[in-house]
N, C-alpha and C positions, 0 to 999 in steps of 0.2 A: 695379501693377508685377507682371510675370510673375515666378514663383517657379521657379528652376532647381533641380530636384530630381535632377539626374543623379548628383550625388555620393551621395546616399542610395540611389539605384537601384543604382549600382555597388558601394556597400558591401554592400547585401543580396545581390546577384547573386554577390559573391565569399565569401558565407557569413558575413558580420557577424563576422569573425575577431576583432576587437577585444573582443567580448563573449561569454563562454563559455556562460553560462546563459541560459535563455529570459527570465528576469526582467531580466537585464542587457542583452539584446538589445532588449527592449521600451523600457527606459528610454533607452538610447543612440539608438535610432531616433527616438523622439519629440523628444529633444533636438536632434537633427540636422534634423528637420522644421522646429522652431522656428527654428533658425539659418539656414535657407533662406528665411525670410520668411513662413511660415504661422503665423498667430496661433493656434496650438493650445493649448488650455487643458486638455483631457481626451481621452485616447486609451485604448481597450481592445481587446484581442483575446480572443475567446472560441473555445477549441479543444475539441472533444469528444475523449473518450479511452476506452480500454477499461480499466476497474477494477471490481472487484466492489462498491465502496461509493460511488463518485462517478462522474457521467457526463461531467464536463468541468471545465476550469479557466479562470479569468478572470485576465488581466493587466491591471491597471488603472493607468495612469499619469495623474498630475495635476501640472500646472506648479507647480514648487517643493516638490512633496511626494514625488516619487519613484514607485516602483511597488509596488503591493500585489497580492499573489497570493491569489485565493479559489478555493474548490472548490464545484461544484454536486453536491449529493447527490440521489440518484434521487427522494427524496420531494418535492423542490422542483419537479419536472417536472409535478406535479399542482396546483400553485398557479396561481391566476389571474394573479398577478404574472408569472410565467414564461411562461404560455400566451399572455398578451396583451402581449408585449414585442416591440420592433422586431427583436430578434435571431431569434426564432421566425419572425417574418414573413420575414425574409431567408432563413432555412432553407428556408422553403416556396417562395418565389419565385425564389430564386437571382439576385435583382436588387437593385441599390442602393435604399436609402430615405433620403430627405432631408426634413427638416423645418426650415423657417426659423421660429425662435421669436420672432416680433415681439410676440405677445400670448399671453395665458394660453390662449385657445381653440386656438392653433396645437399645443399639447401635450395636448389633451384625450383623444386616442385612446390614449395609451400612459402608464402610470403613471410610468415612468422619465423620460420627457421633462417631466412635470409637476415632478418633483423637480429636474431639471437647470435648467429654466426658473426655478424658485424660487431657485436658486443663482446665477442671473445668465447662463445659457447664451443665446445668441442664434442658434445655428445647430447643426445635428446632421446627420451623415451616417453611415449604416451600410452597410459595403461587404461582399459575400460573398467569402470567401477559398475558392477552389476547388481542392481537393487533386487530385492526379493519380488517386487511388483512387476518385474520384467523390463523396466526401463534401464537405459544405458547412460552413464555419466562418465566423466573422464578425469584422470589425474595425469599430470605431466611432470617430468623431471629433467633437469639439464644441469650440466657441469661445465666448468672452465678448466678442469683438471687436464693437463697435457696427456694426450692418449685417450681421453674420455673415460668412461665407466669400464671397470674390469667385468668379467663375467660374474665374479662372486658379488660385486656391488649391484649388478642387474638383478641377480638372484635375491639379493637383500631387499631391494626395492619392491620386487614382486611379492615378497613374503608378506609385506604389510597391506597389499592391495585389498585382499578380502576383509580383514578386520576394518581397514579404513572405509570400505564400502558400507559396513554395518553402521558405524558411527555417523557416516555421512547421511545415510538413509534415515536414521532417527532424527537427526538434525534437520533434514529436509522435510520430514513429515511434520515436525512442530512448526517449522517456518511456513509450510503450505497452509497448516490449520490457522496460523496467525493471519496469513494473507487472506484467505477465504473469509475469516471472520471480520477482519478490518474491511474487506470489500463489501460484505453484505450486511453487517450490522454496525460497523463503526469501529474506531480503535478502542475507545474507552469500554464500550460494551463488550468488545472481543476480549479485552483483558480480564474483565469480570467473569466472563464464561469460561475462559481457560483456567482462571483461578478456582473454579468449582461452582460458580453461581449458575447452576443448571436446573434446579428444582422449580416446578410451577409454584408461583406465589412468592418466590424468593426475590422480594423487592426491597428498596429502601426509599426513604423520603429525601429528596435533595432539593435545594433551592436553585433555580436556573432561570435564565432568559430564554424565552420560547419563540421560536421562529416557525411560522405556518404560512405557506404561500401556495398559489395555484395560478394556472394560466387562464386568462380571460377567454371565454368563447371556445373552449376546447372541444366541447360536444358538437358544436356545429362544424368547427374545423375537421374533426375526425370523420364526419359524414361527407366531406368534400375532397379529401385527398387520399391518395393510396396509402396502404399500411406502411410500406417501406418509407415513404416520404414522411409520414407521421413520426415514426420511430426516430428517423434522422433528426427531425425538428426537435423532438423531445430531448434527445441526447445533447444537441447543441444548446437548448434551453437550460437543461440542468448544468451544463458546463458554465453557464453565466453565473450560477448561484453557488454550487458546491465549492470550487476553489476559494471565493471570498469567505465563505463560512469557515472552511478549514484554516485559512490564513489568519483569521481573527479569533481563533481558539474554540470554535463551535464544533459540534459533532452532528453529522446527518444521521438520523435514526431510521427514517422511512420515506420511500417514494410511494405515493398512493395515486396511480395514474399520472395526472399532470401536477399533483400535490406533493408538497415536500415538508416534512416535519424535522425540525432541528432543534438543539438546545445549546446554550452557552453556560456550562455549570459554573456555579459560584462557590468560592472559598470563604466560608464564614470567618476562619482564622485570620485571613488577610483583609477582611472587610473590603472586598474589591468590587462591590455591587456597581458603583458609578463607572468604573473602568470597563467592566463586562458589558454594561448596557452601551457605553460608547463604542465598544468594539463590535457589538452587535449591529448598531446603527451604521457604523462605517462599512461593515459587510453588506448591509442593505443598499447603501448608496452605490457601492461597487457593482453589485448584482443589477440594480436598476440601469445603470450606465451600460452595462454589458447586454442586457435585454434590448435596450433601445438600439444599440449598435447592431445586434442581430436582426431586429426588426427591419432596420434600414437596408440590410444586405441579404435578407431572405430570398432564396430562389424558388420558394413554393408557389406555384401559380394560384392566384385568387386569394392570397393571404393579405388582408387589408391591415397591415400593421400587427405587431405582436405585443401584447400587453399581459402583465401579471399583477396579481394583487398579493400583498403582504401585510401580516400582523405580527407585532412584537408585543410581548407581555412578560412579566416576571412573576414567579410564584413558586410554591412547593408543588413538586410533581412525585408521583410513585414511579420509580425507575427500576425496571427489572423484567422478570419472566411472566408472561401472561399468555394463556392459550388453553387448549384442550388436549388431555391425554399426553402423548409424547411429541406433539407438535406445538412448539412455543414460539413466541415473538419476544425479543428483547426490546422494550419500547417504553414510553411514558404515558401516563394517564393522570386524570385529576381534573378538578374544576379549573385549574389554570389553564390546561390544555383547551378545555372547552370554551373558555373565554377567549383565547386566541382564535379559535376557529370561528366564533360569533363575529369577532372583530374583522377577520378576513372577509367574511360575507358582507359585512357592513360597508367595508371599503369599496366593494363592487357597487353597492346600491348608492353610494355617495359620490361615486366616479373618482375615487382616490386610489393611488397606486399603494399607499401605505398608510396604515393607522397603527398607533401605539396606545396602550392602556395608560391610565392615570398613574398606576403604580410604577410602570416603566418610565414614564415621563419624569416622575419626582426624582428618579435616580440618574437620569441621563443629563450630562453637562452640555449636550448640544441643544441648539435653540429649536424648540418645538411650540406650536401654537394650538390652542384648544379649538376643537370644532363641535363643541356641544356635548350634551349628555343624551344618551340613547338607550331605549329599552332593547334588551337582548333577549332572545328566547332562552328560557331556562334560568334566568337571573332575575330575582325579585325587585332589585333596585336598578335604576337607571345608572348607566356606566359613562363616566366622562371620558372622552377620547381625545387623541392629540394627533397632529400631523406635523411634518416638517414644513418649513417656510417655502420650499421649491413648489 
């Protein structure tokens, strides 16, 4: 019996509006395919993406089990399982690949087909999803139906490939935009930009704990080591700080050479100022431990220990778009950021790894000790500063 897939084609062509997320689109599409008479048991879509840690995502649907989303890390590209897969074959040939799985030998050339055959699969089809930008992505279909797919069912699956490619490309473009914004400006800033906060001067005043750090002796170090070694060290150095900041609710806004600016936004409605300050201090403790461990294991010749300085402050900042013409930066500015920068420089002069402002110390439930009042450039009154007991 012929399978009329016109309803699925129309649904995809109109943007699959009843499903908002890519995972939901995959699930509803496969359920609609089954309702049209195609005995689909397993369907998957593989979409490549731009991301610093992963090369693509897989949306895997199984009959009665829903959709599972997986990510392919760059390291997996070097495995035999990946290189010798039907998906990679379709990437290379840009042509469909079909295997009728009547016996074990039919699955011999691909490891994944051997696994599917062992689970009872009787037929397999991999279809190229051709995006407008020229890239190739893949959809795969499998059945447990005795005898496999009929010719009519194969034609029915092929009829939805083109509209599926359009929907997948739109979803992938938005995902790529989100990935790039998350990577280069941070998740919260990226959400604001995608929501339309793109005009110069489009800022808001927010209350936040401010983190400002830099590496001690970076200028001298940069003059002694090769550029490649310096970049490698900087990446490892920032790896000591960025994960703790993110794990404790902060957002990294900017890398400035060896410097790092981050904020821990506060929610006035929850009155969570003490909790946020404690979280920022916990992130600082974790970062300091990791920098110390990196210093002890550094393989850069001539590096006499690796040290960094950090200032923590709390206050109102202007958060949003600042720049010239159509070249903008999503960042934060204001007197509170200036004070954090002065505290970081003071920490270096006092030989301290970390200093915090009086405003921060008043909110923090952790134990901090005063280290005096100090005149800071640009501030008319001396500022009382604090340090931890270590």
